[in-house]
N, C-alpha and C positions, 0 to 999 in steps of 0.2 A: 945356542941349542934351545929349542922350544921345550918347555916343561909344563905339564898340567898334572897337578897332584890333588886328588880328591881325598876327603876325610869326612868323618862324622857319621858313617854308617854304623849299624849295629842291630841288635835284636830289640824289638819293641812290640808291645801288645797291640792288638787291634784297637783303633781309636786314639792311639798315642801319636806322638810327634817326634820328629828328628829334624836337625838342620845340617845339611851337607854343605861343605865348603870345597872350593876349587882354587888352589893357589897357582897362579900363572907366572911364567918367567920366560925370557928369551924372545919376546916380541912386544910390540906396542899394544898392551892390553886395552888401553883406553880407546883405541881406534877400531877394535875388533868386535864383530858380532860373535856371540857365544851361545852355546847350546848345551842342554842336558839330554842325554840319550840313555835308555835303560835296556837291559836284557834279562827277562825272566827265565827261570830254569826251563830248558827245553824249547824255548821260543826264540823268535827273531828279535832283531833290534827294533826299538820303538823310540821315536822322537817324542819328547814330552814338553820341552819348553825352549823358547828363544828369547834373548835379550839383546837390544841394540846397544851400541857403544855408550850412548848417553842415558840409557834406561828409559827412553821415551816410548819405545815399542817393546811390549811384553806379550808373548803369545804362548798359549797352552794347548796341549792336547785335551780333547774332551774327557779323557779318562782321569785327568788330574785337575781339571778346571774347578776353581772354587775351594780346592783343598791345598794345592801347592802354590808357593810364591817364589818366583825367581827374582834375584836382585844382584847387584854388584857394587863393589867399592873400588873405584878406579885407582885412587891413591895407594890402596893396599894390594892392587893387582889380584883381587880375589872376587870370585863369583859365589853365590849362595843359592841353595834351594831349601826353603822352609817347607816341610812336609807335615801337614796336620791331618787329623782324621784318617790315619793310615789304615789300609785294608790288607788282608792276606794277599790279594792279587797285586799289591804294590811290591811284593817280594821280588827283588831283582838286584843285579849289579848296576850301579848308576855310574855313568861316564860323563865327564866334562869333555866337550869337543869343540874344535874350531876349524875354520878354513874349509867350508863346504865346497866340494868340487862342483863346478857348474855355477858357482856364485852364491851370493847371499839370497836366502829365501826366508820369509817370516815363518811360514808354516800355515797349516799343517802339511807335513810331507812324510813320505815313507823313507825309511833307511834300509836300503837293500842289503848293504854289507858295510864292513868297516872301511872299504875303499871310498865310500861316499864322502868321507872327511879325511883331510890330510893329517890331522893331529888329534890324538886321543890320550886321555889319562889312563892310568891302570885300572881305575874303577874302585868303587867302595860298595861293599855288600850291605844291603838292607833286607832284613828278614822281619816280617810281620807275622807273629804267631802268638797264640796264648799257651 
């Protein structure tokens, strides 16, 4: 059974930092492209970053470029998202996702619905507020 479990969210002040983790199980993590997607309150899903299996390809949405860093540790079956210089507009539920329908794409791309990916974690809440 595929499992994706996010952790590391919380409440942080503007300008602060958080590090999200995604623990993966039930598939060959080291062979898979992985993604982070977020959903802000009352808004649609937003792709924010992609990482290739070997970490050689890293892609970011313009909204987070220069502030967020995606990484992975294949022996630990874990993906990370280091978030710095957080802004109130980064407030969202952050999801770890894999297996994009239609195949791998680096990004940027729109996420129309949860159906765009076959596997989602439950998400972790990030709230940026003073």
